[in-house]
Structures are given as C-alpha cells and as structure tokens.
C-alpha positions as CSV (number, residue, x, y, z in Angstrom):
1,X,121.9,141.6,68.4
2,X,119.4,142.8,71.0
3,X,115.8,143.6,69.7
4,X,114.8,147.3,70.0
5,X,111.8,146.6,72.2
6,X,113.9,145.1,75.0
7,X,114.1,147.3,78.1
8,X,115.7,144.9,80.6
9,X,117.9,141.9,80.9
10,X,117.4,139.1,83.5
11,X,120.8,137.5,83.7
12,X,121.7,134.1,85.1
13,X,125.1,134.1,86.9
14,X,126.9,130.8,86.7
15,X,127.9,130.1,83.1
16,X,126.9,133.7,82.0
17,X,128.7,136.1,84.3
18,X,131.3,133.7,85.7
19,X,132.4,130.1,86.1
20,X,133.1,129.6,89.8
21,X,135.3,132.7,90.5
22,X,136.5,133.2,86.9
23,X,134.8,136.0,85.0
24,X,133.5,135.3,81.6
25,X,134.8,138.2,79.4
26,X,135.6,141.8,80.3
27,X,132.6,142.4,82.7
28,X,133.2,146.1,83.4
29,X,133.2,146.8,79.6
30,X,130.1,144.5,79.1
31,X,128.1,146.3,81.7
32,X,129.2,149.7,80.5
33,X,127.6,148.8,77.2
34,X,124.4,147.5,78.9
35,X,124.1,150.8,80.8
36,X,124.9,152.9,77.7
37,X,122.0,151.3,75.9
38,X,119.7,152.3,78.8
39,X,118.9,148.7,79.7
40,X,117.8,147.8,83.2
41,X,119.2,144.5,84.5
42,X,118.7,142.0,87.3
43,X,120.4,138.8,88.2
44,X,118.4,135.6,88.8
45,X,120.3,132.6,89.9
46,X,119.4,129.1,90.9
47,X,122.5,129.1,93.1
48,X,121.3,129.4,96.7
49,X,124.6,129.2,98.4
50,X,125.2,133.0,98.8
51,X,123.2,135.8,100.2
52,X,122.3,138.9,98.1
53,X,125.0,140.9,99.9
54,X,127.6,138.2,99.1
55,X,126.7,138.2,95.5
56,X,126.8,142.0,95.4
57,X,130.3,141.8,96.8
58,X,131.4,139.2,94.3
59,X,130.0,141.3,91.4
60,X,131.7,144.4,92.7
61,X,135.0,142.6,92.9
62,X,134.7,141.7,89.2
63,X,133.8,145.3,88.3
64,X,130.0,145.1,88.2
65,X,128.0,147.5,90.3
66,X,124.5,146.2,91.4
67,X,122.0,147.1,94.0
68,X,120.9,144.4,96.5
69,X,117.4,144.3,95.0
70,X,118.8,143.6,91.6
71,X,119.8,140.1,92.8
72,X,117.3,137.3,93.0
73,X,118.3,133.8,94.2
74,X,116.5,130.5,94.4
75,X,116.9,130.8,98.1
76,X,114.6,133.8,98.0
77,X,112.3,131.9,95.7
78,X,112.1,129.1,98.2
79,X,111.2,131.5,100.9
80,X,108.5,133.1,98.7
81,X,107.0,129.7,98.0
82,X,107.0,128.6,101.6
83,X,105.3,131.9,102.6
84,X,102.3,130.9,100.5
85,X,101.7,127.8,102.5
86,X,103.5,128.1,105.9
87,X,103.3,130.9,108.4
88,X,106.2,132.6,110.1
89,X,107.5,130.4,112.9
90,X,107.1,127.2,111.0
91,X,109.9,124.7,111.9
92,X,112.1,124.0,108.9
93,X,114.8,121.3,108.4
94,X,117.1,122.8,105.9
95,X,119.9,121.3,103.9
96,X,121.8,124.2,102.4
97,X,124.2,127.1,103.0
98,X,124.1,130.7,104.3
99,X,122.2,132.1,101.3
100,X,119.3,129.7,102.0
101,X,119.5,130.0,105.8
102,X,119.3,133.8,105.7
103,X,116.4,133.8,103.1
104,X,114.4,131.5,105.4
105,X,115.3,133.4,108.6
106,X,114.2,136.7,107.0
107,X,110.7,135.1,106.6
108,X,110.7,134.2,110.3
109,X,111.1,130.5,110.0
110,X,112.7,128.4,112.7
111,X,115.6,126.5,111.3
112,X,116.3,123.2,113.0
113,X,119.5,121.4,113.7
114,X,120.0,117.8,112.6
115,X,119.5,116.7,116.3
116,X,116.0,118.4,116.3
117,X,115.1,117.4,112.7
118,X,112.1,115.3,113.8
119,X,110.2,118.4,114.8
120,X,110.3,119.7,111.2
121,X,107.0,120.9,109.6
122,X,108.7,121.4,106.2
123,X,112.0,120.2,104.5
124,X,114.0,122.6,102.2
125,X,117.0,121.3,100.2
126,X,119.6,123.3,98.4
127,X,123.2,122.7,97.5
128,X,125.3,122.0,100.6
129,X,129.1,121.7,100.4
130,X,129.0,120.2,104.0
131,X,126.5,117.5,103.1
132,X,126.7,114.3,105.1
133,X,124.8,111.0,105.4
134,X,123.0,112.1,108.6
135,X,121.5,115.2,106.9
136,X,120.3,113.1,103.9
137,X,118.9,110.4,106.2
138,X,116.9,112.9,108.3
139,X,115.5,114.6,105.2
140,X,114.5,111.2,103.7
141,X,112.7,110.1,106.9
142,X,110.8,113.4,107.1
143,X,109.8,113.3,103.4
144,X,108.7,109.7,103.6
145,X,106.5,110.6,106.6
146,X,104.7,113.2,104.5
147,X,106.4,116.4,105.6
148,X,106.2,119.0,102.8
149,X,109.3,118.9,100.6
150,X,110.8,121.9,98.9
151,X,114.0,122.5,96.9
152,X,115.8,125.6,95.8
153,X,116.5,124.1,92.4
154,X,117.0,120.9,90.5
155,X,120.2,121.7,88.6
156,X,122.1,118.4,88.3
157,X,125.4,120.1,87.7
158,X,127.3,123.3,88.4
159,X,129.7,124.8,85.9
160,X,133.4,125.4,86.9
161,X,136.4,126.3,84.8
162,X,137.5,122.6,85.0
163,X,134.0,121.2,84.0
164,X,130.7,120.4,85.6
165,X,130.5,119.2,89.2
166,X,127.5,117.9,91.2
167,X,124.8,120.6,91.7
168,X,121.8,120.7,94.0
169,X,119.8,118.4,91.8
170,X,122.4,115.6,92.2
171,X,122.1,115.7,96.0
172,X,118.3,116.1,95.7
173,X,118.1,112.9,93.6
174,X,119.3,110.9,96.6
175,X,116.3,112.0,98.7
176,X,113.9,111.6,95.8
177,X,115.1,108.1,95.1
178,X,115.0,107.1,98.8
179,X,111.6,108.7,99.6
180,X,109.9,108.3,96.2
181,X,108.6,111.9,96.5
182,X,109.2,114.8,94.2
183,X,109.9,118.2,95.7
184,X,108.2,121.6,95.0
185,X,111.0,123.5,93.2
186,X,111.5,127.2,93.6
187,X,114.2,127.8,91.0
188,X,114.2,127.9,87.3
189,X,112.4,126.5,85.3
190,X,109.6,127.3,87.8
191,X,108.4,130.8,87.4
192,X,109.1,132.2,90.9
193,X,112.5,133.8,90.1
194,X,111.4,135.3,86.8
195,X,108.3,136.8,88.5
196,X,110.3,138.3,91.3
197,X,112.8,139.7,88.8
198,X,110.1,141.2,86.6
199,X,108.5,142.9,89.6
200,X,111.8,144.3,90.7
201,X,112.6,145.7,87.2
202,X,109.1,147.1,86.7
203,X,108.8,145.7,83.1
204,X,106.4,143.4,81.3
205,X,107.3,139.8,80.3
206,X,107.7,140.9,76.6
207,X,110.1,143.7,77.5
208,X,112.6,141.5,79.5
209,X,115.2,139.3,77.7
210,X,116.0,136.2,79.8
211,X,119.7,135.4,79.4
212,X,121.1,132.0,80.5
213,X,123.4,129.2,79.6
214,X,121.1,126.2,80.4
215,X,118.2,125.3,78.2
216,X,116.1,123.3,80.7
217,X,116.2,126.0,83.4
218,X,116.9,129.5,82.1
219,X,115.4,129.2,78.7
220,X,112.5,127.0,79.8
221,X,111.6,129.5,82.6
222,X,111.6,132.4,80.3
223,X,109.6,130.7,77.6
224,X,107.0,129.5,80.2
225,X,106.3,133.2,81.1
226,X,106.3,134.4,77.5
227,X,109.6,136.3,77.7
228,X,112.0,136.5,74.8
229,X,115.1,134.3,75.5
230,X,118.8,134.3,74.7
231,X,121.1,131.3,75.2
232,X,124.8,132.0,75.7
233,X,127.2,129.2,74.9
234,X,129.7,130.1,77.7
235,X,128.2,127.6,80.2
236,X,126.4,124.3,80.0
237,X,124.2,123.9,76.9
238,X,125.7,123.5,73.4
239,X,124.8,125.1,70.1
240,X,123.5,121.8,68.7
241,X,121.2,121.4,71.7
242,X,120.0,125.0,71.3
243,X,119.2,124.5,67.6
244,X,117.2,121.4,68.4
245,X,115.3,123.1,71.3
246,X,111.6,123.6,70.9
247,X,110.1,126.3,71.1
248,X,112.8,128.1,69.2
249,X,115.1,130.3,71.1
250,X,115.1,134.0,70.1
251,X,118.9,134.5,70.2
252,X,121.9,132.2,70.5
253,X,125.2,134.0,71.3
254,X,128.7,132.9,72.1
255,X,128.7,134.8,75.4
256,X,127.2,137.9,77.1
257,X,129.7,140.2,75.4
258,X,128.7,139.2,71.9
259,X,125.0,139.4,72.9
260,X,125.2,143.1,73.9
261,X,127.5,144.2,70.9
C-alpha cells in the first residue's frame, strides 16, 4: 500500500499506535515490517503530557524500540515557538503536565506557580489532568490583559478504548471564551511538529508519509507542508469523513498494520 518513493513515516501516537494504554495491533510485528522495508520513522504527537523519555519507555513496553530524538511532542513545539519570540528566562504561567514543564524548562524558561501567576510574561496551555478553577481564572486574567497566549494543541477530544474524552482544546475553549482571544497553537495542524520531524529524519516533505487518525490535525498538517498523507481508521475520523475531505487523502487504511502490509 505504501508508495515506492516513501523513505520515512511520521506517525501520530494516540489513535494510531495506541488508545490510552491499549496497543492498536501487534506493534512488534508492525515495526519489524517497517524496518524490513528500510523506512525511517518518527513519532509526532499533539499529546504534551509526557516527556520524550516517558514516551520512549511506553513504546518499549509495547515492543517498539525508538531513540529519544525520534519522538516529537507538541510540548517541544510550544518550546520551539516560544523561543522565536521570548528569550531564556522569560516567566511563563503554564497549565499542563510534566511533558510541557520539562520542554519549557529545557529552554530556560521560569515556570510560575499559581500564586505568582501575575508575574507571567507568557501563558502556555496544554492538557492538565489536575486542572482547577484557579488555574483557568489566572490564565484568563493574564490573556485578557494582553499577555501572549500559546497552546500545545487544539484537539477537542482524546481517544480512549471507551470513547473520546475532553482533550486540550476542550479546556482551552474555556479560556478562549472568557478572554475572547485565540492562542498561537504549536501542535498539528500547525507546521511546527512536522518541520521538527522532517529535520530529525533528514528527508524532504515529499519523501515522508504523514500517518494519523484525525483529519483536522494530522492530515491537515501534512497537506499544508506538501507531504503525502495516510489516514488510519483506528482512531477519531471516519471513512465517510475521509472520503469527503478536500484535498484528497493519498491513502485510507483500517490501521497501521494494513498500511504497512
């Protein structure tokens, strides 16, 4: 099913590799086939909750060996975006988890507590499973007062074996509604993660197949950069939605296993 000119795969994780902690298919066998075909691969995820090392550990537990630099997250994308406009040492009010915290700390940013949020020079929002009213209120006040506003991603939902649950975009919508300001988004469909992945893989945009389960993020990001795209139906978007998508998707497959057959 894969075109002959493809040299690398840029793979989403949630909905492609797993749903929550449940693997999608026989992952060791799938990646053995990928490697047998001589394909490079990288993981590019909008999920900013985990660090690269945590994702590497999770992949290994499911039988997939990957180097740290093969994993690109929207937390890293947010750090990359911030670095274009804010020097090291900038004070950040962050709503998010360890993946985002580490990505910002590695850039030299000072991450503020809720108590010190008023000092913030930028606001960065990602999924936070310890979200509370005070965090949302402080972020809203800062954004309403003109503090630069960033988000790891705008995914409204997050796929699990039981169905879709609120994602970063759902929480983000509270601040957007209250402040009437749209954030600068680092994750897909913005190009930041794809560009970081292409650089890591050392391939051109036409040589890398973007593989994802969500049309408005994975597929849109790949098409925006002129990459060939493949939608797998193991996550969020449906076949009917895929067939109606414009521009046309290069490949529609049931899952990653059928894509690499």
